[in-house]
Structure formats: structure tokens, C-alpha cells
GUBAFI-923533 format. One record per residue (C-alpha): z, x, y; residue in three letters. Coordinates in nm, 2 decimals. Layout:
REM residues N
      up    east   north  resn
       Z       X       Y   ala
...
***
This chain:
REM residues 100
      up    east   north  resn
   -1.22    0.28   -1.03   met
   -1.34    0.46   -0.72   ser
   -1.02    0.62   -0.61   met
   -1.20    0.80   -0.33   his
   -1.30    0.47   -0.17   ala
   -0.94    0.33   -0.20   val
   -0.80    0.65   -0.06   glu
   -1.05    0.66    0.22   lys
   -0.96    0.30    0.32   ala
   -0.59    0.40    0.32   phe
   -0.65    0.71    0.52   trp
   -0.85    0.52    0.77   thr
   -0.56    0.28    0.81   leu
   -0.32    0.57    0.85   gly
   -0.52    0.76    1.12   lys
   -0.65    0.47    1.33   asp
   -0.42    0.20    1.47   pro
   -0.71   -0.01    1.56   glu
   -0.80   -0.01    1.19   ala
   -0.47   -0.17    1.11   ile
   -0.55   -0.45    1.36   glu
   -0.89   -0.50    1.21   gln
   -0.75   -0.51    0.86   phe
   -0.48   -0.78    0.96   lys
   -0.74   -0.99    1.15   ala
   -1.01   -0.97    0.88   asp
   -0.90   -0.79    0.56   pro
   -1.22   -0.86    0.37   asp
   -1.44   -0.76    0.67   gly
   -1.25   -0.43    0.71   phe
   -1.27   -0.35    0.33   leu
   -1.64   -0.43    0.32   arg
   -1.71   -0.09    0.48   gln
   -1.57    0.09    0.17   phe
   -1.74    0.10   -0.17   leu
   -1.45   -0.08   -0.35   leu
   -1.47   -0.28   -0.67   thr
   -1.36   -0.65   -0.67   asp
   -1.05   -0.54   -0.86   ser
   -0.96   -0.26   -0.60   glu
   -1.02   -0.51   -0.31   arg
   -0.79   -0.76   -0.48   lys
   -0.51   -0.51   -0.54   met
   -0.53   -0.40   -0.17   ile
   -0.54   -0.76   -0.05   met
   -0.24   -0.84   -0.27   glu
   -0.05   -0.53   -0.16   asn
   -0.04   -0.42   -0.54   asp
    0.00   -0.05   -0.46   leu
    0.17    0.01   -0.79   lys
   -0.14   -0.09   -0.98   ser
   -0.35    0.13   -0.76   leu
   -0.12    0.42   -0.81   ala
   -0.12    0.36   -1.19   asp
   -0.50    0.40   -1.16   gln
   -0.46    0.73   -0.99   gly
   -0.45    0.66   -0.62   val
   -0.23    0.92   -0.44   asn
    0.12    0.79   -0.40   thr
    0.17    0.96   -0.06   leu
   -0.11    0.73    0.06   leu
    0.05    0.43   -0.09   thr
    0.38    0.53    0.08   leu
    0.19    0.57    0.41   met
    0.02    0.23    0.40   val
    0.32    0.02    0.26   trp
    0.49   -0.03    0.60   pro
    0.14   -0.09    0.76   met
    0.08   -0.37    0.52   leu
    0.43   -0.51    0.47   asn
    0.62   -0.40    0.79   gly
    0.88   -0.13    0.81   pro
    1.17   -0.35    0.71   glu
    1.33   -0.25    0.39   gly
    1.16    0.09    0.38   met
    1.20    0.28    0.16   pro
    1.40    0.04   -0.07   phe
    1.13   -0.23   -0.10   asp
    0.86    0.03   -0.16   tyr
    1.06    0.21   -0.43   leu
    1.14   -0.12   -0.61   thr
    0.77   -0.23   -0.59   his
    0.66    0.10   -0.73   met
    0.92    0.08   -1.01   asn
    0.78   -0.25   -1.14   gly
    1.02   -0.47   -0.94   gly
    1.34   -0.30   -1.06   glu
    1.53   -0.07   -0.82   pro
    1.51    0.28   -0.94   pro
    1.84    0.42   -1.08   ala
    1.87    0.67   -0.80   met
    1.91    0.38   -0.55   met
    2.25    0.28   -0.71   ala
    2.41    0.55   -0.49   ala
    2.28    0.37   -0.18   phe
    2.37    0.04   -0.03   glu
    2.05   -0.15    0.06   gln
    2.06   -0.24    0.43   pro
    2.08   -0.61    0.51   gln
    1.83   -0.76    0.74   gly
***
């Protein structure tokens, strides 16, 4: 896995609002500029940030790109649940998830 390429792609999305629009319009075209493996490209396209984090991608970057890829609704609850394998983390029991 080329963590550097994945992290560079995520950093580019975070620093350049036009990059987000490029990604949304043509995800494959946007990702072609980075030296990603087919597996990495698939994980990004499928928003499988947990698998990328499990491979060593910085979780601060996955946290940063989550709302860019999925929208801000449900942040941070949906992100935390995704990163916890689909189960809400125990710490979330103290919070009521917002409706909407």
C-alpha cells in the first residue's frame, strides 16, 4: 500500500475546494493523478476509510475527508460508527444521536 499517495490525495481534497468538485464530477479522473493501487482507489471510491486507516492511513486525514465525501450530516457519529466497524463506540452511549 502506498500510504503516501492516499494521504496526498486526501490532503489535496482538504486544501483545495476545487479538488472536491473535481473528485465529485470525475472520481476516477481525479484519483488518476496519484500513484494509487487498484485496491486503494476502490477503498477511496467506496468511502471505506476504516480499511484505509487499518492499512496505516492517518486517521486525522480520514476524519478530515469524511464530510467531504459523505456530507457533514451525522458528523461525528456516522464517522465514528464507520471507523468502529459499523457499531457505535461505547463512548457514544452518553450522547443522543441527532435526528435528521
